C-alpha positions as CSV (number, residue, x, y, z in Angstrom):
1,M,6.6,-12.3,-67.5
2,D,7.5,-10.1,-70.6
3,T,10.7,-8.1,-69.3
4,D,10.5,-5.9,-72.2
5,Y,7.1,-5.1,-72.0
6,F,7.4,-3.7,-68.3
7,E,10.5,-1.9,-69.1
8,G,8.9,-0.8,-72.3
9,M,5.3,0.5,-70.2
10,K,8.0,2.2,-67.7
11,R,9.8,4.4,-70.6
12,V,6.1,5.4,-71.6
13,L,5.1,6.3,-68.4
14,R,8.7,7.8,-67.3
15,M,8.8,5.9,-64.2
16,Q,12.7,4.6,-64.5
17,H,14.4,4.4,-61.3
18,G,17.6,3.2,-62.1
19,D,19.7,-0.1,-63.4
20,H,17.6,-2.5,-61.1
21,D,14.0,-1.3,-61.9
22,L,12.5,-4.5,-61.1
23,V,8.4,-5.0,-60.8
24,D,5.9,-5.4,-57.7
25,P,3.5,-8.1,-59.3
26,Y,0.0,-9.0,-58.0
27,M,-3.2,-10.5,-59.7
28,I,-6.5,-9.5,-59.2
29,V,-8.9,-12.4,-60.1
30,S,-12.7,-11.9,-61.2
31,F,-15.7,-14.4,-61.3
32,A,-19.3,-13.7,-61.0
33,G,-19.0,-10.0,-59.6
34,K,-16.6,-10.9,-56.8
35,K,-12.8,-9.9,-56.8
36,L,-9.8,-11.5,-55.2
37,K,-6.2,-10.2,-54.6
38,T,-3.0,-12.4,-54.4
39,K,-0.2,-10.5,-52.0
40,V,2.4,-8.0,-53.2
41,L,5.6,-9.6,-54.5
42,Y,8.2,-6.8,-54.2
43,K,11.1,-6.6,-56.4
44,T,10.7,-9.5,-59.0
45,Y,10.1,-10.4,-62.7
46,T,9.9,-14.1,-62.2
47,P,7.1,-14.0,-60.0
48,E,5.6,-17.8,-58.2
49,W,2.3,-17.4,-56.0
50,A,2.0,-20.1,-53.7
51,Q,-1.4,-19.0,-52.6
52,E,-5.1,-20.3,-52.9
53,L,-7.8,-17.8,-53.7
54,N,-11.3,-19.4,-52.8
55,I,-14.1,-17.6,-54.9
56,G,-17.7,-19.1,-53.3
57,V,-20.1,-19.1,-56.3
58,Q,-23.8,-21.2,-56.9
59,M,-23.4,-23.4,-60.0
60,P,-24.2,-23.0,-62.5
61,S,-23.4,-19.3,-62.8
62,M,-24.7,-17.1,-64.9
63,C,-21.1,-16.0,-65.6
64,E,-19.1,-17.8,-68.0
65,Q,-15.7,-15.0,-67.5
66,L,-13.1,-15.7,-65.5
67,M,-10.5,-12.8,-65.4
68,L,-7.1,-12.6,-64.7
69,R,-5.2,-8.9,-64.0
70,L,-1.9,-9.1,-63.8
71,M,-0.7,-5.5,-61.6
72,D,2.3,-3.6,-60.9
73,K,2.3,-2.0,-57.4
74,L,2.8,1.5,-58.6
75,V,5.0,3.8,-55.5
76,L,5.3,6.6,-55.7
77,T,8.1,8.3,-54.1
């Protein structure tokens, strides 16, 4: 993960909270109209998911696109 990118986005969104501002990443996987989400890994810049996601689809699929979205869980206090 690019930590400079997240720091820049936090500055733009005015989300800086301190020196130890880590992210809470999770990933959304989309394929053939189905979506799955990984668990959230709290307070890290180096996430490693040891998680298996299974999307049941029939093959051949009309969908040719697999979308992976890396997200940061936004917690408002």
